[in-house]
C-alpha positions as CSV (number, residue, x, y, z in Angstrom):
1,X,-7.1,33.9,-10.3
2,X,-10.2,33.9,-8.0
3,X,-10.0,34.5,-4.3
4,X,-10.7,30.9,-3.4
5,X,-7.5,29.7,-5.1
6,X,-5.2,32.6,-4.1
7,X,-4.0,30.9,-1.0
8,X,-2.9,27.9,-3.1
9,X,-0.9,30.3,-5.4
10,X,1.0,31.7,-2.4
11,X,1.5,28.2,-1.0
12,X,2.7,26.9,-4.3
13,X,5.3,29.8,-4.6
14,X,6.5,29.3,-1.1
15,X,6.7,25.5,-1.5
16,X,8.7,25.9,-4.8
17,X,11.1,28.4,-3.3
18,X,11.6,26.4,-0.1
19,X,12.0,23.2,-2.1
20,X,14.6,24.7,-4.4
21,X,16.6,26.1,-1.5
22,X,16.6,22.7,0.2
23,X,17.3,20.8,-3.0
24,X,20.3,22.9,-3.9
25,X,21.9,23.3,-0.4
26,X,21.2,19.9,1.4
27,X,23.4,17.0,0.3
28,X,21.8,14.5,2.6
29,X,19.6,12.2,0.5
30,X,16.3,12.5,2.6
31,X,16.5,16.3,2.6
32,X,17.3,16.5,-1.1
33,X,14.4,14.2,-2.0
34,X,12.1,16.2,0.2
35,X,13.1,19.4,-1.6
36,X,12.9,17.8,-5.0
37,X,9.4,16.6,-4.3
38,X,8.3,20.0,-3.0
39,X,9.5,21.6,-6.3
40,X,7.7,19.1,-8.4
41,X,4.5,19.1,-6.3
42,X,4.2,22.9,-6.0
43,X,2.8,23.4,-9.6
44,X,0.2,20.6,-9.0
45,X,-1.6,22.6,-6.3
46,X,-4.9,24.0,-7.6
47,X,-4.4,26.8,-10.1
48,X,-6.3,28.6,-12.7
49,X,-5.4,27.1,-16.1
50,X,-4.2,29.2,-19.0
51,X,-6.8,27.7,-21.3
52,X,-9.5,27.2,-18.8
53,X,-9.8,23.5,-19.1
54,X,-7.9,20.3,-18.3
55,X,-7.3,17.2,-20.4
56,X,-6.8,13.8,-18.9
57,X,-3.3,13.7,-20.4
58,X,-2.4,17.2,-19.0
59,X,-3.6,16.0,-15.5
60,X,-1.7,12.7,-15.6
61,X,1.6,13.6,-17.1
62,X,2.9,16.0,-14.4
63,X,2.6,13.1,-11.9
64,X,5.3,11.1,-13.7
65,X,8.3,13.0,-12.4
66,X,6.9,13.0,-8.9
67,X,6.6,9.2,-9.0
68,X,10.1,8.9,-10.5
69,X,11.6,11.1,-7.8
70,X,9.8,9.2,-5.1
71,X,11.2,5.9,-6.5
72,X,14.8,7.3,-6.4
73,X,14.1,8.5,-2.8
74,X,13.0,5.0,-1.7
75,X,15.9,3.2,-3.5
76,X,18.8,5.7,-3.6
77,X,21.4,3.1,-4.6
78,X,19.3,1.6,-7.5
79,X,20.9,2.4,-10.8
80,X,17.7,1.8,-12.6
81,X,15.7,4.1,-10.3
82,X,18.4,6.8,-10.6
83,X,18.6,6.7,-14.4
84,X,14.8,6.7,-14.8
85,X,14.4,9.6,-12.3
86,X,17.1,11.6,-14.1
87,X,15.6,10.9,-17.5
88,X,12.0,11.8,-16.5
89,X,12.7,14.7,-14.1
90,X,15.3,16.1,-16.4
91,X,12.7,16.2,-19.2
92,X,14.7,14.2,-21.8
93,X,12.7,13.3,-24.9
94,X,9.9,12.0,-24.7
95,X,9.7,12.8,-21.0
96,X,9.7,16.5,-21.8
97,X,5.9,16.2,-22.5
98,X,5.1,16.6,-18.8
99,X,6.7,20.1,-19.0
100,X,4.6,20.8,-22.0
101,X,1.4,19.7,-20.1
102,X,2.3,22.0,-17.2
103,X,3.0,24.9,-19.5
104,X,-0.5,24.7,-20.9
105,X,-2.2,24.6,-17.5
106,X,-0.1,26.9,-15.3
107,X,0.1,30.7,-14.9
108,X,3.4,32.0,-16.2
109,X,4.9,32.8,-12.8
110,X,4.3,29.3,-11.4
111,X,5.8,27.6,-14.4
112,X,8.8,30.0,-14.5
113,X,9.5,29.1,-10.9
114,X,9.6,25.4,-11.8
115,X,11.8,26.0,-14.8
116,X,14.3,28.1,-12.9
117,X,14.6,25.7,-10.0
118,X,16.2,23.3,-12.5
119,X,15.1,20.0,-10.8
120,X,16.7,17.9,-13.5
121,X,20.1,19.4,-13.1
122,X,19.9,19.2,-9.3
123,X,19.0,15.5,-9.6
124,X,21.9,15.0,-12.0
125,X,24.3,16.5,-9.6
126,X,22.8,14.4,-6.8
127,X,22.7,11.1,-8.7
128,X,26.3,11.5,-9.8
129,X,27.4,11.9,-6.1
130,X,29.0,8.8,-4.7
131,X,26.4,8.7,-1.9
132,X,23.7,7.5,-4.4
133,X,24.2,5.5,-7.6
134,X,27.4,5.0,-9.6
135,X,26.8,5.1,-13.3
136,X,29.0,3.3,-15.8
137,X,30.8,5.0,-18.6
138,X,28.3,3.6,-21.1
139,X,25.4,4.9,-19.1
140,X,27.1,8.4,-18.9
141,X,27.5,8.3,-22.7
142,X,23.9,7.2,-23.3
143,X,22.4,9.9,-21.0
144,X,24.6,12.6,-22.4
145,X,23.5,11.7,-25.9
146,X,19.8,11.7,-24.8
147,X,20.1,15.2,-23.2
148,X,22.0,16.7,-26.1
149,X,19.4,15.3,-28.5
150,X,16.7,16.9,-26.3
151,X,18.5,20.2,-26.3
152,X,18.4,20.1,-30.1
153,X,14.8,19.1,-30.1
154,X,13.7,21.9,-27.7
155,X,15.6,24.6,-29.5
156,X,14.0,23.4,-32.8
157,X,10.6,23.7,-31.2
158,X,11.5,27.2,-30.3
159,X,12.1,28.0,-33.9
160,X,8.6,27.0,-35.0
161,X,6.4,28.1,-32.1
162,X,4.6,31.4,-32.2
163,X,3.5,32.2,-28.6
164,X,6.3,34.4,-27.1
165,X,6.4,32.7,-23.7
166,X,6.2,29.2,-25.3
167,X,9.3,30.1,-27.4
168,X,11.2,31.3,-24.3
169,X,10.3,28.2,-22.4
170,X,11.6,26.0,-25.2
171,X,14.9,27.9,-25.2
172,X,15.3,27.6,-21.5
173,X,14.5,23.9,-21.8
174,X,17.2,23.5,-24.4
175,X,19.7,25.3,-22.1
176,X,18.6,23.0,-19.2
177,X,19.2,19.9,-21.3
178,X,22.7,21.1,-22.1
179,X,23.3,21.7,-18.4
180,X,22.5,18.1,-17.5
181,X,24.7,16.9,-20.4
182,X,27.5,19.0,-19.1
183,X,27.2,17.6,-15.6
184,X,27.3,14.1,-17.0
185,X,30.4,14.7,-19.2
186,X,33.3,15.3,-16.8
187,X,34.7,17.5,-14.0
188,X,35.0,20.3,-16.5
189,X,31.3,19.8,-17.2
190,X,30.5,20.3,-13.5
191,X,32.4,23.6,-13.5
192,X,30.5,24.7,-16.6
193,X,27.1,23.7,-15.4
194,X,27.2,26.0,-12.3
195,X,28.2,28.9,-14.5
196,X,25.6,28.1,-17.1
197,X,22.9,27.6,-14.4
198,X,23.5,31.1,-13.1
199,X,23.5,32.6,-16.6
200,X,20.4,30.7,-17.7
201,X,18.4,31.6,-14.6
202,X,19.4,35.3,-14.6
203,X,18.7,35.7,-18.3
204,X,15.6,33.5,-18.3
205,X,14.1,35.4,-15.3
206,X,14.6,38.8,-17.0
207,X,13.2,37.6,-20.3
208,X,10.3,35.8,-18.6
209,X,9.3,38.8,-16.5
210,X,9.5,41.2,-19.4
211,X,7.5,39.0,-21.8
212,X,4.8,38.2,-19.2
213,X,4.4,42.0,-18.5
214,X,4.3,42.9,-22.2
215,X,1.9,40.1,-23.0
216,X,-0.4,41.3,-20.2
217,X,-0.3,45.0,-21.2
218,X,-0.2,44.6,-25.0
219,X,-2.1,41.3,-25.5
220,X,0.9,39.6,-27.2
221,X,-0.5,36.2,-28.2
222,X,1.7,35.5,-31.3
223,X,5.0,36.6,-32.7
224,X,4.4,39.1,-35.5
225,X,6.7,41.2,-37.7
226,X,4.7,44.4,-37.0
227,X,4.3,44.5,-33.2
228,X,6.8,47.4,-33.1
229,X,6.9,47.7,-29.3
230,X,10.4,49.1,-29.4
231,X,9.0,52.5,-30.0
232,X,6.6,52.5,-27.0
233,X,8.6,50.2,-24.6
234,X,12.3,51.4,-25.2
235,X,13.6,50.5,-21.7
236,X,12.0,47.0,-21.8
237,X,13.4,46.6,-25.4
238,X,17.0,47.5,-24.3
239,X,16.9,45.2,-21.3
240,X,15.4,42.4,-23.4
241,X,18.2,42.7,-26.0
242,X,21.0,42.8,-23.5
243,X,19.6,40.0,-21.3
244,X,18.8,37.9,-24.3
245,X,22.1,38.0,-26.1
246,X,23.9,37.3,-22.8
247,X,21.5,34.4,-22.3
248,X,22.3,33.1,-25.8
249,X,26.1,33.2,-25.1
250,X,27.4,36.6,-26.3
251,X,30.9,37.4,-24.9
252,X,30.7,39.2,-21.7
253,X,28.1,37.1,-20.0
254,X,28.3,34.0,-17.9
255,X,26.9,31.7,-20.5
256,X,29.8,32.5,-22.9
257,X,32.4,31.1,-20.4
258,X,30.1,28.2,-19.5
259,X,29.7,27.1,-23.1
260,X,33.4,27.3,-23.6
261,X,34.0,25.0,-20.6
262,X,31.2,22.8,-21.7
263,X,32.6,22.5,-25.2
264,X,36.0,21.4,-23.9
265,X,34.4,18.9,-21.6
266,X,32.3,17.4,-24.4
267,X,35.0,17.4,-27.1
268,X,37.1,15.2,-24.8
269,X,34.1,13.0,-24.3
270,X,32.9,12.7,-27.9
271,X,33.3,14.9,-31.0
272,X,29.6,14.2,-31.9
273,X,28.5,15.5,-28.5
274,X,30.6,18.6,-28.9
275,X,29.1,19.2,-32.4
276,X,25.5,18.8,-31.0
277,X,26.2,21.3,-28.2
278,X,27.6,23.9,-30.6
279,X,24.6,23.5,-32.9
280,X,22.1,23.7,-30.0
281,X,23.8,26.9,-28.7
282,X,23.7,28.5,-32.2
283,X,20.1,27.6,-32.7
284,X,19.3,29.1,-29.3
285,X,20.8,32.4,-30.4
286,X,18.7,32.2,-33.6
287,X,15.6,31.4,-31.5
288,X,16.2,34.4,-29.3
289,X,16.7,36.8,-32.2
290,X,13.5,35.5,-33.8
291,X,11.7,36.1,-30.4
292,X,13.1,39.7,-30.3
293,X,12.0,40.5,-33.9
294,X,8.5,39.0,-33.3
295,X,7.9,41.3,-30.2
296,X,9.8,44.6,-30.7
297,X,10.7,44.9,-34.5
298,X,8.6,46.6,-37.2
299,X,6.4,49.6,-37.3
300,X,3.8,49.9,-34.5
301,X,0.5,48.3,-35.4
302,X,-2.6,50.5,-35.4
303,X,-4.3,50.4,-32.0
304,X,-1.1,49.5,-30.1
305,X,0.3,52.4,-28.1
306,X,1.5,53.4,-24.7
307,X,-0.6,51.6,-22.2
308,X,-0.4,51.5,-18.4
309,X,3.2,51.6,-17.1
310,X,5.0,48.4,-16.1
311,X,4.6,47.4,-12.5
312,X,6.6,49.4,-10.0
313,X,10.1,48.0,-9.6
314,X,10.0,45.5,-12.5
315,X,12.5,47.3,-14.7
316,X,14.7,48.0,-11.7
317,X,14.8,44.3,-10.8
318,X,15.5,43.4,-14.4
319,X,18.3,45.9,-14.5
320,X,19.9,44.5,-11.4
321,X,19.7,40.9,-12.8
322,X,21.3,42.1,-16.0
323,X,24.1,43.8,-14.0
324,X,24.6,40.6,-12.1
325,X,25.0,38.7,-15.3
326,X,27.6,41.1,-16.5
327,X,29.4,41.0,-13.2
328,X,29.7,37.2,-13.1
329,X,30.5,37.2,-16.8
330,X,33.5,39.5,-16.1
331,X,34.6,37.5,-13.0
332,X,33.4,34.0,-13.5
333,X,35.8,32.8,-10.8
334,X,33.2,34.1,-8.3
335,X,31.1,31.1,-9.2
336,X,33.6,28.5,-10.3
337,X,34.4,27.6,-6.7
338,X,30.8,26.3,-6.3
339,X,31.6,23.5,-8.8
């Protein structure tokens, strides 16, 4: 990024982090909406695009969630405004296209900040609070169906894409859709979504940081069966495997307990919803395994070898995040009280 735009990058990160903190800690409606708008506006500050150019669609789509969130802010008790905001900000199909537009135009760190802030889930928790709108049982059912269908759609995209970071973003998007569906389902779903939020964010942060670093140092532009980076990046490979399988729901991690709670919440709600959730979780695991094979498996390609070392502290931070995932997975009651 050139120097003229560097201040906007720092401002965008600070705005996103401050907005996420406000959004997740302040229950008062004006403060929540201010934090939500900060999270949504931060990526729209001037940034160098990944492909070096903008399309009119890519410029227009990311403003849709800002407009929807602003409408909910102006009319907090409007059911229509609340449902539309949740549908658009949460990225339910076809509103997930604004996320795709941002992914194509933003640097990885800026987009990952937006994804990990989980504005759709925060809005779901806020909309379901009695201080804003009150949704009927039919509206709950319809929204849950939409978000579970979106989870299946996003994980299906993850099985056919070939850019490593794009695959990861689809898998995180699928988990995020399941999070919103869980919040909509029942009180058990509320308990599950806080656990799953922690597991998704910890695992997604580790996988995102490692993939961004490996893509930069080894020019990973596509998944291939012969990258073979496990032999030259053994520590990154081990961290990637552990974080990824915990992210996908392997026993011992937070997501495993969250998905168990989410399943019981959805099976009481609808057998079809529970089936969709299990299928989406299974496909996410397959998607992660495909991602791992396409980056680390196989024999090392000619011309790919040990390059510059990873940035100082990256592997240490990733190790701490994996340790936190295991800690909360062994003692999920540390997080259950938040729900």
